[in-house]
C-alpha positions as CSV (number, residue, x, y, z in Angstrom):
1,X,-8.1,-2.4,-27.3
2,X,-8.1,-5.0,-24.2
3,X,-8.4,-3.5,-20.7
4,X,-9.1,-4.7,-17.3
5,X,-12.2,-3.0,-16.1
6,X,-13.4,-2.5,-12.6
7,X,-17.2,-2.2,-12.5
8,X,-17.8,-2.2,-8.8
9,X,-15.5,-2.3,-5.8
10,X,-14.9,-5.8,-4.3
11,X,-15.5,-7.6,-7.4
12,X,-13.0,-9.0,-10.0
13,X,-11.6,-6.9,-12.9
14,X,-13.0,-8.1,-16.3
15,X,-11.0,-8.1,-19.5
16,X,-13.1,-6.1,-22.0
17,X,-12.9,-4.3,-25.3
18,X,-12.6,-0.5,-24.6
19,X,-12.4,2.2,-27.3
20,X,-9.8,4.9,-26.9
21,X,-10.3,8.3,-28.3
22,X,-7.9,10.0,-30.6
23,X,-5.4,12.5,-28.9
24,X,-6.5,16.1,-28.8
25,X,-4.4,19.2,-27.9
26,X,-1.6,18.3,-25.5
27,X,-2.5,14.6,-25.4
28,X,-0.5,11.5,-25.9
29,X,-1.5,8.1,-27.0
30,X,0.8,5.5,-25.7
31,X,1.1,1.7,-26.4
32,X,1.6,0.2,-22.9
33,X,4.4,-2.3,-22.5
34,X,4.3,-3.0,-18.8
35,X,2.5,-1.7,-15.7
36,X,3.3,-2.5,-12.0
37,X,0.5,-3.9,-9.6
38,X,0.5,-1.4,-6.9
39,X,-1.3,-1.4,-3.5
40,X,-2.7,2.0,-4.2
41,X,-4.8,0.3,-6.9
42,X,-5.9,-2.3,-4.4
43,X,-7.3,0.3,-2.2
44,X,-9.7,1.3,-4.8
45,X,-10.5,-2.3,-6.0
46,X,-11.2,-3.3,-2.5
47,X,-13.4,-0.3,-1.8
48,X,-11.3,1.3,0.8
49,X,-11.0,4.6,-1.2
50,X,-14.0,5.6,-3.3
51,X,-13.8,6.0,-7.1
52,X,-16.3,6.5,-9.8
53,X,-17.2,3.2,-11.7
54,X,-16.7,1.7,-14.2
55,X,-13.0,2.5,-14.5
56,X,-9.6,1.1,-15.5
57,X,-7.0,1.0,-12.5
58,X,-3.2,1.0,-13.3
59,X,-1.0,3.9,-12.8
60,X,2.7,2.6,-12.8
61,X,3.5,2.0,-16.4
62,X,5.8,2.5,-19.2
63,X,5.2,2.4,-23.1
64,X,5.9,3.8,-26.5
65,X,4.4,6.8,-27.9
66,X,2.1,5.8,-30.8
67,X,0.5,9.4,-31.6
68,X,0.4,12.9,-30.3
69,X,-2.3,15.6,-30.5
70,X,-1.7,19.2,-31.4
71,X,0.7,21.5,-29.3
72,X,2.5,18.5,-27.8
73,X,6.1,19.5,-27.2
74,X,7.6,17.2,-24.7
75,X,7.5,13.8,-26.5
76,X,7.2,12.4,-30.1
77,X,5.9,9.3,-31.8
78,X,8.3,6.4,-31.1
79,X,9.7,7.7,-27.7
80,X,10.0,5.4,-24.7
81,X,8.1,7.0,-21.8
82,X,7.2,6.4,-18.3
83,X,4.0,7.6,-17.0
84,X,3.1,9.2,-13.6
85,X,-0.1,9.8,-11.8
86,X,1.0,13.2,-10.6
87,X,0.3,14.9,-13.7
88,X,0.9,18.7,-13.5
89,X,-0.5,21.7,-15.1
90,X,2.7,23.8,-15.0
91,X,1.2,27.1,-13.9
92,X,-0.7,26.7,-10.5
93,X,0.8,27.8,-7.3
94,X,2.2,24.3,-6.5
95,X,3.8,24.0,-9.9
96,X,5.5,27.5,-9.8
97,X,6.8,26.9,-6.3
98,X,8.3,23.6,-7.1
99,X,5.9,21.4,-5.5
100,X,4.6,19.9,-8.8
101,X,3.4,16.5,-7.1
102,X,0.7,18.5,-5.2
103,X,-0.7,19.9,-8.4
104,X,-4.4,19.0,-8.8
105,X,-3.8,18.8,-12.5
106,X,-7.2,20.3,-13.5
107,X,-5.9,21.4,-16.9
108,X,-4.6,17.8,-17.6
109,X,-8.1,16.4,-17.8
110,X,-10.8,16.8,-20.5
111,X,-13.3,19.5,-19.7
112,X,-16.8,18.6,-18.5
113,X,-19.0,17.9,-21.6
114,X,-16.1,16.8,-23.7
115,X,-16.1,13.3,-25.3
116,X,-14.5,10.9,-22.7
117,X,-11.0,9.5,-23.4
118,X,-12.2,5.9,-22.8
119,X,-15.7,4.2,-23.5
120,X,-16.8,0.6,-23.6
121,X,-16.7,-0.7,-27.2
122,X,-20.0,-2.6,-27.0
123,X,-22.3,0.2,-25.8
124,X,-20.4,3.4,-25.6
125,X,-20.5,3.7,-21.9
126,X,-17.9,6.2,-20.5
127,X,-15.2,4.4,-18.6
128,X,-13.5,6.6,-15.9
129,X,-9.8,7.2,-16.1
130,X,-8.2,6.4,-12.8
131,X,-5.4,8.6,-11.5
132,X,-4.9,10.2,-14.8
133,X,-3.6,7.0,-16.5
134,X,-5.7,3.8,-16.6
135,X,-2.7,1.7,-17.4
136,X,-4.1,-1.8,-17.2
137,X,-4.9,-1.4,-20.9
138,X,-3.2,-2.0,-24.2
139,X,-3.2,1.8,-24.8
140,X,-3.2,4.9,-22.6
141,X,-4.4,8.3,-23.6
142,X,-2.9,11.0,-21.2
143,X,-1.9,14.6,-21.0
144,X,1.8,15.2,-22.1
145,X,2.4,16.2,-18.5
146,X,1.6,12.7,-17.4
147,X,4.5,11.1,-19.1
148,X,8.2,11.7,-19.6
149,X,10.6,10.5,-22.3
150,X,13.4,8.2,-21.1
151,X,16.5,6.6,-22.4
152,X,15.4,4.0,-25.2
153,X,17.8,1.5,-24.0
154,X,16.1,1.3,-20.6
155,X,14.1,-2.1,-20.3
156,X,10.6,-1.0,-20.1
157,X,9.3,-3.7,-17.7
158,X,11.8,-2.3,-15.1
159,X,11.1,1.4,-16.2
160,X,7.3,0.8,-15.4
161,X,7.8,0.7,-11.6
162,X,9.7,4.0,-11.7
163,X,6.4,5.8,-12.1
164,X,5.0,5.1,-8.6
165,X,7.0,2.8,-6.4
166,X,10.4,4.1,-7.1
167,X,9.7,7.7,-7.7
168,X,7.7,7.7,-4.3
169,X,10.2,5.7,-2.2
170,X,13.2,7.4,-3.7
171,X,11.5,10.7,-3.6
172,X,10.8,10.5,0.1
173,X,14.6,10.0,0.6
174,X,15.8,12.7,-1.9
175,X,13.0,15.2,-1.5
176,X,10.4,14.9,1.2
177,X,12.8,13.8,3.9
178,X,16.1,15.2,2.3
179,X,18.3,12.7,3.9
180,X,21.9,13.8,4.5
181,X,24.9,11.5,4.3
182,X,25.5,9.7,7.6
183,X,21.9,10.2,9.0
184,X,20.1,7.1,10.2
185,X,16.9,5.9,8.4
186,X,14.3,3.5,9.3
187,X,11.9,2.2,6.5
188,X,8.6,0.7,7.7
189,X,7.2,-1.7,5.2
190,X,9.3,-3.4,2.4
191,X,7.0,-3.6,-0.4
192,X,7.9,-1.8,-3.7
193,X,7.9,1.6,-2.2
194,X,9.9,0.7,1.0
195,X,12.4,-1.3,-1.0
196,X,12.9,1.7,-3.3
197,X,13.4,3.9,-0.2
198,X,16.0,1.6,1.2
199,X,17.9,1.6,-2.1
200,X,17.7,5.3,-2.2
201,X,18.9,5.8,1.3
202,X,22.0,3.7,0.4
203,X,22.5,5.9,-2.7
204,X,22.1,9.1,-0.5
205,X,24.9,7.8,1.8
206,X,22.7,7.2,4.9
207,X,24.4,5.8,8.0
208,X,22.2,3.0,9.5
209,X,19.4,1.9,7.2
210,X,16.8,-0.1,9.3
211,X,14.3,-2.1,7.3
212,X,11.2,-3.3,9.2
213,X,8.7,-5.9,7.6
214,X,7.1,-8.9,9.1
215,X,8.0,-11.2,6.1
216,X,11.5,-12.5,6.4
217,X,12.0,-12.8,2.6
218,X,11.3,-9.0,2.3
219,X,13.7,-8.3,5.0
220,X,16.4,-10.3,3.1
221,X,15.6,-8.3,-0.1
222,X,15.9,-5.1,1.9
223,X,19.3,-6.2,3.0
224,X,20.4,-6.9,-0.6
225,X,19.3,-3.4,-1.5
226,X,21.3,-1.8,1.2
227,X,19.6,-2.2,4.6
228,X,22.2,-2.5,7.3
229,X,19.8,-4.0,9.9
230,X,16.3,-5.5,9.8
231,X,13.6,-5.8,12.3
232,X,10.2,-7.6,12.5
233,X,7.7,-4.7,13.4
234,X,5.5,-7.4,15.0
235,X,7.8,-7.7,17.8
236,X,6.4,-5.9,20.9
237,X,9.6,-3.9,21.4
238,X,10.4,-3.1,17.8
239,X,10.5,0.6,18.4
240,X,12.8,0.2,21.3
241,X,15.0,-2.0,19.3
242,X,15.4,0.8,16.7
243,X,16.0,3.4,19.5
244,X,18.7,1.3,21.1
245,X,20.3,0.3,17.9
246,X,20.7,3.9,16.9
247,X,21.5,5.3,20.4
248,X,18.5,7.4,20.5
249,X,16.3,6.9,17.4
250,X,16.7,7.6,13.7
251,X,16.9,11.0,11.9
252,X,14.2,9.9,9.4
253,X,11.4,7.3,9.5
254,X,9.6,6.4,6.3
255,X,6.3,4.6,6.6
256,X,5.7,2.9,3.2
257,X,2.7,0.5,3.7
258,X,-0.3,2.5,4.8
259,X,-1.2,0.7,8.2
260,X,-1.9,2.5,11.4
261,X,0.6,0.4,13.4
262,X,3.3,1.3,10.9
263,X,2.6,5.0,11.3
264,X,2.9,4.5,15.0
265,X,6.3,2.6,14.8
266,X,7.7,5.4,12.4
267,X,6.9,7.9,15.2
268,X,8.3,5.6,17.9
269,X,11.6,5.2,16.1
270,X,12.5,8.9,15.9
271,X,15.1,10.6,17.7
272,X,14.9,14.2,19.2
273,X,14.5,16.4,16.1
274,X,13.8,13.5,13.8
275,X,11.0,13.4,11.1
276,X,8.6,10.8,10.2
277,X,7.3,10.8,6.7
278,X,4.1,8.9,5.9
279,X,3.9,7.6,2.3
280,X,1.2,4.8,2.6
281,X,-2.6,5.2,2.1
282,X,-3.9,5.0,5.6
283,X,-7.6,4.1,6.2
284,X,-9.5,7.4,5.7
285,X,-10.8,7.7,9.2
286,X,-7.4,7.0,10.8
287,X,-5.1,9.8,12.3
288,X,-1.4,9.7,13.0
289,X,-0.1,12.1,15.6
290,X,2.6,13.1,17.9
291,X,2.5,13.2,21.7
292,X,3.2,16.1,23.9
293,X,6.8,14.7,24.6
294,X,7.5,14.2,20.9
295,X,6.6,17.8,20.2
296,X,8.9,19.0,23.1
297,X,11.5,16.8,21.5
298,X,11.0,18.9,18.2
299,X,10.0,15.7,16.3
300,X,8.1,16.1,13.1
301,X,5.4,14.3,11.3
302,X,4.7,15.0,7.5
303,X,3.0,13.4,4.6
304,X,5.0,12.8,1.5
305,X,2.6,12.3,-1.4
306,X,4.5,10.6,-4.4
307,X,7.7,11.4,-2.5
308,X,7.3,15.0,-3.4
309,X,8.6,14.2,-6.8
310,X,9.4,16.3,-9.9
311,X,8.9,13.4,-12.2
312,X,10.2,15.0,-15.4
313,X,13.5,15.4,-13.7
314,X,13.6,12.6,-11.3
315,X,12.5,9.7,-13.4
316,X,15.3,10.2,-16.1
317,X,17.8,10.4,-13.2
318,X,16.4,7.2,-11.8
319,X,16.8,5.6,-15.2
320,X,20.4,6.8,-15.1
321,X,20.9,5.3,-11.7
322,X,19.6,1.9,-13.1
323,X,21.8,2.0,-16.2
324,X,24.8,2.7,-13.9
325,X,24.2,-0.1,-11.5
326,X,23.2,2.1,-8.5
327,X,19.4,1.4,-8.5
328,X,18.5,-2.2,-8.2
329,X,15.0,-2.7,-9.9
330,X,15.5,-6.3,-10.7
331,X,15.4,-7.2,-7.0
332,X,12.2,-5.2,-6.4
333,X,10.3,-7.0,-9.2
334,X,9.1,-10.4,-8.1
335,X,7.3,-11.6,-11.2
336,X,5.8,-10.8,-14.6
337,X,2.3,-11.9,-15.6
338,X,0.0,-11.0,-18.7
339,X,-3.0,-8.8,-18.3
340,X,-5.3,-11.9,-17.8
341,X,-3.3,-12.5,-14.5
342,X,-4.4,-9.1,-13.0
343,X,-6.9,-10.7,-10.4
344,X,-4.5,-13.2,-9.2
345,X,-1.9,-10.5,-8.9
346,X,-4.2,-8.6,-6.5
347,X,-4.9,-11.7,-4.5
348,X,-1.1,-12.1,-4.0
349,X,-0.9,-8.5,-3.0
350,X,-3.6,-9.0,-0.4
351,X,-1.6,-11.7,1.2
352,X,1.4,-9.4,1.7
353,X,4.1,-12.0,0.6
354,X,5.0,-10.6,-2.8
355,X,6.9,-7.5,-3.7
356,X,6.3,-6.0,-7.2
357,X,4.4,-8.0,-9.9
358,X,4.5,-6.3,-13.4
359,X,1.8,-6.8,-15.9
360,X,3.7,-7.3,-19.2
361,X,1.8,-6.6,-22.6
362,X,2.7,-8.5,-25.8
C-alpha cells in the first residue's frame, strides 16, 4: 500500500510502499477513505513532541472494514467506521470508571516481540504506528477498540474529522466542561477543534459564545457555526473585552490551539467559579496556572484530553447530529487533497490560515 512516511522530524513526509500485516485477534483492517490533517500530527512532524521513527502519522480518519481477525465483535467486513486515537482496553481503572479517553490502551497494541503491523516493503524495516492508527496510508490495521461503526449513509470525508477535531471540541463542551444551557462560553482558537467546540456550545444551548482567533476569516466561520461574538486575541485588552461583554467573565473557557498566550487568555476570561479547559498541545516545558486571586475566586483549570470522549457512544451521536443538520462539518472542512498533497497541507497548517484539510483516497 502507499503511505506517507516520516523518517525524521523536521523533514518532509515521503510517499512509500508499506506492507501491512494480516489482522490478528481483535484487529481490524480498514481501507482508508479520508483522513484529516490535524495540528497534533504537526507537533510530531516538526519535532515539538518526540516519537520513534520511521512512522506514519495521521489519526483522524474514516474508512471501510476490509477484514477482521479472530474474536472481533464490534465491526464486520463492509462496515463504515470512524477511527479514534483514544483506543481503550475496556478493563483498566479508567475504562471501568467511565474515563475511557484516559486509558493507556496497552492491550490494544501488539506485544513486544510480535511481528509489527507495518513494515517498509523494500527492506522489511518496522514502521512505527503513530497514535494507534497511522492513517496517512491506504490501509489501517487497528485494534477493534480504536474504531466504531457508523451510519453507512454518512459521507466519509466529513466523518473523518469526527475522530479527533470534533470529538475533542464537542467532547470538551459535553463532557469535560459539561456546559449547561445559558452558560457563557469562550473558545480560544478557531481551528478544527475550536470550531467544533463553538458548534457544540450552540447545540448545548450556551448563552454567549465568544470565539477568539486572530484570523478574521476564522472568526467569520465561528459566527456561522454559532458564535454570538468574536474577538481578536491579539488585542491587548482581549481578556478585558470578554469580562466586560459577559459582565464578569465566562462560565467556561476552552483553549483549543496549544499556545501559551491562549491558555493565559482562557484563564483571564473566567468569572468567579469558572472553569478553563485546555485542549491544545502546549510546548512540553510550558506551565499554565492560576494566581492566588483566581483560587480565592474558586476558578478552576483542567486538561481535557480528547474532550474526555467516550467515542463508541459519542461518534455515532455526532453522526446523527450531522445527519439532522445540527452539526456543521461542511463549514469546518476547508479543502480536500490527495495523499501526495500532505506536505503542502502541513505547510498551510503552519501558516495558521486554513481550517481543516482532509486527505481523500481514491
